DRENTORKOL-3810 file (N, C-alpha, C; in nm, 4 decimals):
REM DRENTORKOL-3810
@n.u->0.0773; n.v->-0.1273; n.w->0.0005; ca.u->0.0033; ca.v->0.0051; ca.w->0.0051; c.u->0.0814; c.v->0.1431; c.w->0.0088
@n.u->0.1941; n.v->0.1186; n.w->0.0824; ca.u->0.2896; ca.v->0.2438; ca.w->0.0831; c.u->0.3256; c.v->0.2852; c.w->-0.0513
@n.u->0.3739; n.v->0.1929; n.w->-0.1369; ca.u->0.4245; ca.v->0.2149; ca.w->-0.2491; c.u->0.3241; c.v->0.2578; c.w->-0.3595
@n.u->0.1918; n.v->0.2055; n.w->-0.3407; ca.u->0.0890; ca.v->0.2440; ca.w->-0.4347; c.u->0.0538; c.v->0.3942; c.w->-0.3969
@n.u->0.0571; n.v->0.4425; n.w->-0.2669; ca.u->0.0236; ca.v->0.5690; ca.w->-0.2139; c.u->0.1303; c.v->0.6730; c.w->-0.2778
@n.u->0.2411; n.v->0.6434; n.w->-0.2582; ca.u->0.3437; ca.v->0.7125; ca.w->-0.2917; c.u->0.3446; c.v->0.7228; c.w->-0.4578
@n.u->0.3353; n.v->0.6448; n.w->-0.5216; ca.u->0.3200; ca.v->0.6384; ca.w->-0.6694; c.u->0.2168; c.v->0.7402; c.w->-0.7175
@n.u->0.0981; n.v->0.7362; n.w->-0.6531; ca.u->-0.0130; ca.v->0.8077; ca.w->-0.6790; c.u->-0.0243; c.v->0.9244; c.w->-0.6154
@n.u->0.0763; n.v->0.9755; n.w->-0.5372; ca.u->0.0771; ca.v->1.1027; ca.w->-0.4684; c.u->-0.0408; c.v->1.1181; c.w->-0.3599
@n.u->-0.0801; n.v->1.0175; n.w->-0.2977; ca.u->-0.1871; ca.v->1.0157; ca.w->-0.2049; c.u->-0.1453; c.v->1.0676; c.w->-0.0763
@n.u->-0.2115; n.v->1.1702; n.w->-0.0170; ca.u->-0.1489; ca.v->1.2281; ca.w->0.1171; c.u->-0.2414; c.v->1.2015; c.w->0.2124
@n.u->-0.3534; n.v->1.1367; n.w->0.2117; ca.u->-0.4445; ca.v->1.0951; ca.w->0.3050; c.u->-0.4164; c.v->0.9843; c.w->0.3799
@n.u->-0.4653; n.v->0.9715; n.w->0.5030; ca.u->-0.4343; ca.v->0.8301; ca.w->0.5811; c.u->-0.4847; c.v->0.7200; c.w->0.5122
@n.u->-0.4185; n.v->0.6150; n.w->0.5176; ca.u->-0.4643; ca.v->0.4797; ca.w->0.4626; c.u->-0.4397; c.v->0.3838; c.w->0.5687
@n.u->-0.5529; n.v->0.3135; n.w->0.6083; ca.u->-0.5309; ca.v->0.2325; ca.w->0.7148; c.u->-0.5639; c.v->0.0886; c.w->0.6632
@n.u->-0.4822; n.v->-0.0017; n.w->0.7161; ca.u->-0.5047; ca.v->-0.1359; ca.w->0.6635; c.u->-0.5551; c.v->-0.2396; c.w->0.7758
@n.u->-0.6587; n.v->-0.2997; n.w->0.7382; ca.u->-0.7317; ca.v->-0.3945; ca.w->0.8282; c.u->-0.6716; c.v->-0.5314; c.w->0.8179
@n.u->-0.5604; n.v->-0.5497; n.w->0.8792; ca.u->-0.4816; ca.v->-0.6743; ca.w->0.8621; c.u->-0.5544; c.v->-0.8024; c.w->0.8908
@n.u->-0.6530; n.v->-0.7825; n.w->1.0048; ca.u->-0.7105; ca.v->-0.9099; ca.w->1.0648; c.u->-0.8538; c.v->-0.9181; c.w->1.0010
@n.u->-0.9113; n.v->-0.8160; n.w->0.9473; ca.u->-1.0332; ca.v->-0.8288; ca.w->0.8894; c.u->-1.1537; c.v->-0.7816; c.w->0.9849
@n.u->-1.1136; n.v->-0.7454; n.w->1.1041; ca.u->-1.2025; ca.v->-0.7137; ca.w->1.2094; c.u->-1.2873; c.v->-0.6029; c.w->1.1844
@n.u->-1.2458; n.v->-0.4830; n.w->1.1296; ca.u->-1.3129; ca.v->-0.3657; ca.w->1.0772; c.u->-1.4019; c.v->-0.3966; c.w->0.9724
@n.u->-1.3507; n.v->-0.4765; n.w->0.8776; ca.u->-1.4222; ca.v->-0.5090; ca.w->0.7634; c.u->-1.5672; c.v->-0.5753; c.w->0.8145
@n.u->-1.5382; n.v->-0.6730; n.w->0.9109; ca.u->-1.6560; ca.v->-0.7450; ca.w->0.9713; c.u->-1.7679; c.v->-0.6551; c.w->1.0359
@n.u->-1.7006; n.v->-0.5628; n.w->1.1274; ca.u->-1.7822; ca.v->-0.4748; ca.w->1.1959; c.u->-1.8739; c.v->-0.3842; c.w->1.0962
@n.u->-1.8064; n.v->-0.3331; n.w->0.9826; ca.u->-1.8780; ca.v->-0.2305; ca.w->0.9060; c.u->-1.9214; c.v->-0.2980; c.w->0.7832
@n.u->-1.9484; n.v->-0.4287; n.w->0.7805; ca.u->-2.0017; ca.v->-0.5168; ca.w->0.6947; c.u->-1.9531; c.v->-0.4737; c.w->0.5346
@n.u->-1.8130; n.v->-0.4652; n.w->0.5246; ca.u->-1.7436; ca.v->-0.4364; ca.w->0.3959; c.u->-1.7490; c.v->-0.5700; c.w->0.3134
@n.u->-1.8007; n.v->-0.5532; n.w->0.1958; ca.u->-1.8273; ca.v->-0.6683; ca.w->0.1085; c.u->-1.7388; c.v->-0.6604; c.w->-0.0112
@n.u->-1.6744; n.v->-0.5495; n.w->-0.0358; ca.u->-1.5807; ca.v->-0.5308; ca.w->-0.1550; c.u->-1.4729; c.v->-0.4161; c.w->-0.1348
@n.u->-1.3811; n.v->-0.4197; n.w->-0.2091; ca.u->-1.2844; ca.v->-0.3345; ca.w->-0.2099; c.u->-1.2578; c.v->-0.2539; c.w->-0.3322
@n.u->-1.2513; n.v->-0.1284; n.w->-0.3360; ca.u->-1.2585; ca.v->-0.0353; ca.w->-0.2334; c.u->-1.3973; c.v->-0.0059; c.w->-0.1738
@n.u->-1.4003; n.v->0.0216; n.w->-0.0573; ca.u->-1.5258; ca.v->0.0611; ca.w->-0.0008; c.u->-1.5149; c.v->0.2066; c.w->0.0767
@n.u->-1.5817; n.v->0.3148; n.w->0.0333; ca.u->-1.5852; ca.v->0.4384; ca.w->0.1070; c.u->-1.6996; c.v->0.4485; c.w->0.1930
@n.u->-1.6511; n.v->0.5278; n.w->0.2981; ca.u->-1.7742; ca.v->0.5759; ca.w->0.4058; c.u->-1.7823; c.v->0.7290; c.w->0.3972
@n.u->-1.9024; n.v->0.7898; n.w->0.3932; ca.u->-1.9158; ca.v->0.9089; ca.w->0.3924; c.u->-1.9714; c.v->0.9377; c.w->0.5290
@n.u->-1.8874; n.v->1.0297; n.w->0.6169; ca.u->-1.9162; ca.v->1.0393; ca.w->0.7414; c.u->-1.9482; c.v->1.1863; c.w->0.7693
@n.u->-2.0687; n.v->1.2216; n.w->0.8565; ca.u->-2.0991; ca.v->1.3579; ca.w->0.8894; c.u->-2.0044; c.v->1.4203; c.w->0.9904
@n.u->-2.0245; n.v->1.5434; n.w->1.0233; ca.u->-1.9376; ca.v->1.6127; ca.w->1.1284; c.u->-1.9657; c.v->1.5602; c.w->1.2686
@n.u->-2.0649; n.v->1.4811; n.w->1.2881; ca.u->-2.0880; ca.v->1.4298; ca.w->1.4231; c.u->-2.0485; c.v->1.2806; c.w->1.4342
@n.u->-1.9781; n.v->1.2403; n.w->1.3113; ca.u->-1.9133; ca.v->1.1068; ca.w->1.3205; c.u->-1.9866; c.v->0.9915; c.w->1.2972
@n.u->-2.1248; n.v->1.0286; n.w->1.2235; ca.u->-2.2190; ca.v->0.9297; ca.w->1.1978; c.u->-2.2186; c.v->0.8727; c.w->1.0489
@n.u->-2.2109; n.v->0.7472; n.w->1.0095; ca.u->-2.1846; ca.v->0.7202; ca.w->0.8813; c.u->-2.3131; c.v->0.7556; c.w->0.7877
@n.u->-2.3005; n.v->0.8347; n.w->0.6854; ca.u->-2.4180; ca.v->0.8650; ca.w->0.6142; c.u->-2.4462; c.v->0.8032; c.w->0.5015
@n.u->-2.3244; n.v->0.7454; n.w->0.4299; ca.u->-2.3618; ca.v->0.6759; ca.w->0.3115; c.u->-2.2219; c.v->0.5771; c.w->0.3108
@n.u->-2.2422; n.v->0.4531; n.w->0.2371; ca.u->-2.1387; ca.v->0.3487; ca.w->0.2179; c.u->-2.1491; c.v->0.3334; c.w->0.0724
@n.u->-2.0268; n.v->0.3353; n.w->0.0014; ca.u->-2.0169; ca.v->0.3098; ca.w->-0.1349; c.u->-1.9178; c.v->0.1999; c.w->-0.1585
@n.u->-1.9543; n.v->0.0979; n.w->-0.2361; ca.u->-1.8588; ca.v->-0.0079; ca.w->-0.2852; c.u->-1.8078; c.v->0.0111; c.w->-0.4182
@n.u->-1.6735; n.v->0.0064; n.w->-0.4426; ca.u->-1.6384; ca.v->0.0306; ca.w->-0.5813; c.u->-1.5548; c.v->0.1596; c.w->-0.5996
@n.u->-1.5098; n.v->0.1755; n.w->-0.7092; ca.u->-1.4227; ca.v->0.3051; ca.w->-0.7369; c.u->-1.5172; c.v->0.4255; c.w->-0.7271
@n.u->-1.4652; n.v->0.5426; n.w->-0.6951; ca.u->-1.5323; ca.v->0.6636; ca.w->-0.6902; c.u->-1.4761; c.v->0.7688; c.w->-0.7993
@n.u->-1.5563; n.v->0.8413; n.w->-0.8539; ca.u->-1.5013; ca.v->0.9382; ca.w->-0.9309; c.u->-1.5646; c.v->1.0735; c.w->-0.8763
@n.u->-1.5278; n.v->1.1901; n.w->-0.9245; ca.u->-1.5600; ca.v->1.3147; ca.w->-0.8712; c.u->-1.7075; c.v->1.3405; c.w->-0.8758
@n.u->-1.7810; n.v->1.2888; n.w->-0.9583; ca.u->-1.9272; ca.v->1.3068; ca.w->-0.9592; c.u->-1.9928; c.v->1.2266; c.w->-0.8621
@n.u->-1.9558; n.v->1.1149; n.w->-0.8334; ca.u->-2.0058; ca.v->1.0147; ca.w->-0.7230; c.u->-1.9888; c.v->1.0728; c.w->-0.5850
@n.u->-1.8560; n.v->1.1368; n.w->-0.5729; ca.u->-1.8167; ca.v->1.1846; ca.w->-0.4468; c.u->-1.9012; c.v->1.3258; c.w->-0.4184
@n.u->-1.9099; n.v->1.3911; n.w->-0.5226; ca.u->-2.0082; ca.v->1.5161; ca.w->-0.5120; c.u->-2.1558; c.v->1.4857; c.w->-0.4669
@n.u->-2.2063; n.v->1.3849; n.w->-0.5377; ca.u->-2.3252; ca.v->1.3436; ca.w->-0.5130; c.u->-2.3528; c.v->1.3060; c.w->-0.3495
@n.u->-2.2695; n.v->1.2196; n.w->-0.3176; ca.u->-2.2745; ca.v->1.1787; ca.w->-0.1668; c.u->-2.2590; c.v->1.2835; c.w->-0.0750
@n.u->-2.1594; n.v->1.3826; n.w->-0.0991; ca.u->-2.1513; ca.v->1.4948; ca.w->-0.0118; c.u->-2.2653; c.v->1.5815; c.w->-0.0164
@n.u->-2.3183; n.v->1.5997; n.w->-0.1357; ca.u->-2.4607; ca.v->1.6747; ca.w->-0.1396; c.u->-2.5560; c.v->1.6267; c.w->-0.0613
@n.u->-2.5613; n.v->1.5049; n.w->-0.0334; ca.u->-2.6525; ca.v->1.4205; ca.w->0.0532; c.u->-2.6474; c.v->1.4422; c.w->0.1836
@n.u->-2.5144; n.v->1.4563; n.w->0.2351; ca.u->-2.4875; ca.v->1.4698; ca.w->0.3763; c.u->-2.4662; c.v->1.6116; c.w->0.4145
@n.u->-2.4359; n.v->1.7050; n.w->0.3363; ca.u->-2.4055; ca.v->1.8412; ca.w->0.3905; c.u->-2.5169; c.v->1.9222; c.w->0.3916
END
């Protein structure tokens, strides 16, 4: 993951769920899975699959 992040210039935190415990808790069924979380820390949307700018904006519009 580190090499991938560096190669693509990713600067946000990337966490690895080495044991699968977090995936089980949040019912992750595919990779990548993105969560949209409001300012109160509540998950407002979950999206499985790659995201593009249009999809990100759609989800953000729904929670802001």
